[in-house]
Structure formats: structure tokens, C-alpha cells
N, C-alpha and C positions, 0 to 999 in steps of 0.2 A: 409786940404790936401785932394786931390782927390785920390781915390783908384780905381784900375781897377776891373772889375767884377771877374777876376781870384783871385785877392787878397782878395776880400770880400768873395768869396766862400771858400777859404782856411781858413779864419778867423772864419766865422760864419756857414759855411756849406750850406747856402741858400742865395738867393737874392729875394727881393720883389720889383717889378719894373713895371712901366706902359710901354706900347708899343707905338711906333710911326709908322704909316704907315698902309697900308691896305692889305699887302701881306698875312696875316694869317686870313683874314675874311673867314667865319663867326665865327671862334673860338675866335679870339681876336679883340675887337673893339678899334679903336685908341683913346687914352687918356681917356678911360672909364673903361676898364678892367685892373686888376692888375695881373701880372704873378708871380707865385711862381716857382723859378728855384733852383734846388738842384744839388749838385755835386754827380752824380751817373752814373753807367754804362748805356749806351743807347742801344736800339735795333731798329730794323726796325719799322717804323711808329711812333716813338717817335718824338715829337717836341723838337728841341735842340737849344741852344744858341751857336752860333759860331762866330768867328772873321774872317772877310774877310780881308786878308792882304792888306795893302795899301802902296804904295811906299813912300808917303809923311808923314807917321806917324804911329801910333799904329794900325790903321785899324778901321773898322766899326763893331759893334756888330749887329747880325741879328738873329731872331728866324724863322726857317723854319723846315719842316718835313723831316725826313729820309725816302726815299722810297725804297732804296736798299743799302745794305752794300756789297761792292766789296771784292774780295778775298784778295786784297792788303791792306784792312782796310779803304780805302777811301769810302766816302758815296755820293750817289746821293741824293741831297736835293732840295725840291721844296716848295714854300709857298702854303698854302691851297687855295689861291685866284689867283694863278699864273699858267701859262701853261709851262713856261720854268724853267729848273732847272740848277743846277751846281754841280760840283764835289768838295767836301770839304774833306780835309785830317783829319784824326782822331785827330791829335794833335791840330787842330784849333777849335775843339768842346770844349766849356768851361763848359757847364752844360746842364741838361735835365729839360724841363718844366714838373712839376709834378702836377700843378693845376692852376686854375684861380679864382680870386675873382671877381665876377660879382654882382653888386648891394649889396655889403657887404657880400655875401654868397660864401663860398668856393666850387668850383666844382673840385672834385678830379678826376684824370684821370683813376681811376679804377672803376668809376661809370658806370652803364649800358648805360646811355644816351651818354656819351663820347665814349664808345666802339662802339655803334651804329653809331655815327658820323664818326668814323675812318673806320668802315666797309663799310658804304655806300657812303662816300665822298672822303676819302683818299686812300683807297685800289684800287678802280677802276679808277686810274689816267687817263688812255687813254679816258675813258668815260667822266670824269670831263673836260678834255681838250675840247671835243666836246660840252659839255653843256656850258662851259664858252664862247667858240667861238660863239655859237648860241645866248647866252644872249647878248653878245656885238653887234652882228649883229642886233638883235631886238631893242636894245637901239638906235642904229644909225638910223634905219628905222623909229622908232616912233618919234625920235627927228626931223627928216626931215618932217614927216607928221605934227607934231605940228607947225613947222615953216611955212609950207605952209598954214595951217589953220589960223594962226595968220596973215599972209600976206593978205589972202583973207578977214579977218575981222570977222570970225565966233566966235573967242574967243579972249580975251585980254591977 
């Protein structure tokens, strides 16, 4: 019998699960890192598991970061590798990411390295927006240059 994440959190207090997708890069690597999610109160800059409501079923579970908690309790949430965010209601947040297992080693989110990551990558979100846009632009330009060089025959 399949249980929902909410049921599992109620039963055991935590979930250990792999992620799918690239929206939380570089924090979470797809199908390689294992997330530790616990049922605990969240705050600004926490990564949380939430359920995006869906008309056709139970919805999709997603892990993104809270960048702002509004006065009405709703949260502005954005993936670490994304530039667009969304508003999520407090009741749709299922759990809080408290650590990541990478190469068999637990990275706790109270470690200095993680706190520096949040301070320099997550907090300056408008700057991150510009950095990601510049990165994507450079990738497109370099890809075009590579295609031109291949067409001319300088590389294979």
C-alpha cells in the first residue's frame, strides 16, 4: 500500500527520499543526493517540501526554498536553480529539508558550509537571477560557436 508523504511524516517523523529534477541545483543533484525531510516549523530561507495542488489528482510534491513569508502566512518559494517563483499556502507545506546525504555522508543544514551557501546564493536572489540569465546566455553563445566551428571542420 502506498502512503503519502504526509502520512509517512505523521508516522515516523521524517522522510528519506531522492529528488528528481534540477530546480534545486547545486544543493540537490538529481537521482544522486538523498534528502532528509522532517516535520518541523519552517522559516525564511528553509528548503521545504510542498504539495502543488492539481485538478486531476493529489498533486505533485516539490522541494523549493522559502524566500519570503507574507503577513497572511503564504510563502514566496523559488527553486535554487530557478528565477521564477510562486506563492504557496502554509497548509500546502508538508515538511522541512533538514539535511542531504551526499556520497554517503550527511550534510546537516546547520553546518557552516550550508549557511555560507544560503548567504551567498539564496539570500541575494535578484543577483542570482542576473547570474543565471548570464550563464544561460553564455551557454547559448558558446553552443552556437561550437556548431559553427564543427561546420567549418576545425573540430569533430
